[in-house]
N, C-alpha and C positions, 0 to 999 in steps of 0.2 A: 476435658478440654474441650476449650472454644475454636471448633475451626470455621473459617470464614471461604466459600467459592468467589473469587473476583474473577466474573466472564469476561467475551470479551473479540472482538477482534484485533486489539494492542494493532495495531497498521497505521505507525508502529507504538511502542509501549513509548510513554511520557514522563515528565516529573509529577504533573496531576496526580497520574495515576499513583504513584509514590506516596506523595502526600493524603493521598486517600487514604491509602492502603493506615499509614504510620496511624491517621487520626481515628481511623473505624478500631487498631489492634488496642491502641488507645482509653477509646472510650468505653469500648465492649467487652474491652481483655481477650482478647482473640491471644490463643496460644501459638496459631499457624493461620496463616493463609497461602490457597492455593489461587496463584492466579495459573488460568484455562484457557490459553489461545482458540479461539472458533475455529473448529476447522472448515466447514460449509456451512455460516449460520441461518437457520431456513430465515430468518426475518431481514435479512442481507444477501439474497443470493446476486450472486457474481460480483460484488462490491467488493471486494477486498481486494487492495493495489498489491499487496506483494504476496508469493510463494509464502503455505502456512511456513514452511521449512525457515524460511528467514523472520517471519516474524514469533518464531519459538525460540528458535537461538537469542533476536533482542534483548523477549523477556528472561531467558539463560542469565544472560548479561546484565539487566536491571535488577533480577532476587540478589543478589548479593549487597546489597544496602542496608537489608536488616537480614538477621539471621532464621526470624520466624515466617521469612516470605518463600516461597516455593515454586517452581514451576515443573509444569507438568499437561502431560502430551493425553489428557485425559479424550479429548473430543480431537487429535488427529483424526487425518484422512485414511478411511479404513478400517479404523474400528466400528464402524459399522455396515460393513457390506461398501462402504465409498456411499452411504444414503446420511444424509441429517443426520444431526446428534442432536435432538432438545432437550429443553432445559434438565427438564423432569427423569431423562435418562440417567445425566450425568450425576444431578444429583444422590439417584437411590444407587449410586455407583463411590460414592465418597460415603456415604450413612453404612453401605453396606460392612464397613470400616472400622465403623464407633460403636459405642456402647449405649446403651440406654440413659447412663449417666453423661454424657457426650454435649452437647449443643452445636447444628449445624447453622449458620447466619449466608446469607446470601448479599453481599455485595450489591447493589442498584442503581446505575443513577435515575434522577426524577424524570425525564424522558422516555428510560426502558419500562418505567414503571406505571407510569398513568398507562401504558399500555397490554399491562396485566394480563387480563382478563379476555385478551387476545394469545395470549401464547396457549398452545400445546397442554392439555390436562393442568390449566392454570390454578384449578383449585386445590388439586395435590400439592401441586406445589407449595402453598401458601400452609398449607397443611404442615410437609416434612420441614420446611426451613423458619426462620427467622429474618427477617430482609434488616438490609445497614442502606437505609436511600440517602444518596449524594447529590448535594443540589450542583444545578447542570445548569449554565448561563441560558438563559430566557427558559427558562420552567422553572415554576414556580407551582406548589401544590401543599396540600395539606391533608390534615385528616379525613379532610371531606371524599376526597378522593381515594380513599384507601376501599381497597376489593375488604369482602365481610367475611372475619375471622382471621384477617393478614396482621402479627404479631410486629410493627416496626421501632424500626430506633432511626432518627432522623439524626445526621452527621449533616449539620448543620454551620459545620465550622468551615467549611471548604471553601471560599472564593476565586476559582484559578482563574483565565481565559485562555487558555492551553486545552487544546484538543487537534485529534491526530489530523484532521482535515487541517487545520491552520499549519501544525506542522510539515504538512505533505506543499499545502501553498506555499510557503516559506523555501522549500528545499527547490520546488520547479520555477522559483523566480531568483533563484541562488542569496535570499535575504539571510538576515542573524538570528540565529538560532542557542544566540547563548542562553544559559541557565533555563532552559528548553527541555532537554533530554542527557541520560547519564550518558556522561566520557565515551562509556564501551559503546554503547549504543550509537552513540553520533556517530563514532569511530566504523562502527564495521557497514552502516548506510554509506560510511562515501567510500569505504572500500570496494564495497557490493553495488555501486551506483545505484541506491534503490530510489524511486522517488522523483526521478530527474528524466526531461524529455530525453528519447534513445537520442542517441549522435549517427550520426550517416558512417556508414564506412568507409572505409579510402579511396575503393572504387568506388560507389555511388559519388563520393564528392568527385573526384577527376570526374566523371561521367556529364557529372550536373555544370564542371566546367569550361567544357569543351561544347558543353551544349550553349553556353550562351556567349564563347565565345563571339565575336562581331564576321563573317565573311569580309572577305575581301573584297574591298570594293563595295561595301555598306556603310561605310563608318559616314561622319558628319566631320566632314574638314578635314584636311590632309588629303591624302594620294588615292585613288577612286573615289572623289567625293561628288556632287552633283548627280547629276541624269546621266541615265546608263544608255552605254550604245547596246542598239534589239543585236544580237548577233544575227551573223546573215547565211546562215548552216551549214555543213561542213565543207571546211577548202579543200578543195580540186589538187591537188600533187600533179605537176606538168614534169613527166621525167624527157629528159634530152636524149633523143637521138646521138649515136656515135658514127662518124665517118663508117662508109666501108670501109676497107682496108684492100686495098690495090697488089696485084698479085706480082710476086716480082719483074716478069716479063711486062708492063703495063709500064714498071716506075722505070724500065729501062726501054 
């Protein structure tokens, strides 16, 4: 069996991810592709915009596009006592279920592949997998930059401008994403209001309206416009004394 690991933040997953997986399956004769959303990526700490469970659910919704695609929770938070999970750990967990006749591939973009020698135990990674390296916009690479001993299959047939960063930007600005996201993923994002600026609550909006409302007599034009009078201090209340009641004798 030929199995590939396709890891990433998938924040969110989009159609270019699926195009890459289809091309890799076709060109490298893959039987299965595991889509593994990162829980706490060591190289991108704190940079995931959506929580893990949302990202995993979106990957699950996208994977039925092909029967060989499968969503995996191998890097879910809490799998390793809440610590970041490194690629070599995921690779060895997957490899433990394979036989000596199986081949294990690792799908990776040119941007990440250029930094492979900075990864934890990168020499063991090079030994354990074959790389399928995908073109990424703005990143060019050839055999001269390949780490020693790495077995590389170049996937040069994919040229897409779609990226998760651009998807998030368009969602924030309310721009069209027609053809960029699988239908189920687009619906899920809309349902859960992901990647959009937080909307103020009704109470906050009321408070802001009250704060902005001009005070009586401070507006321009209309009632109370012009220089305001200075208040002369507290008003004195003068009570009138009632005339004294005369006795009956005095009336007579």
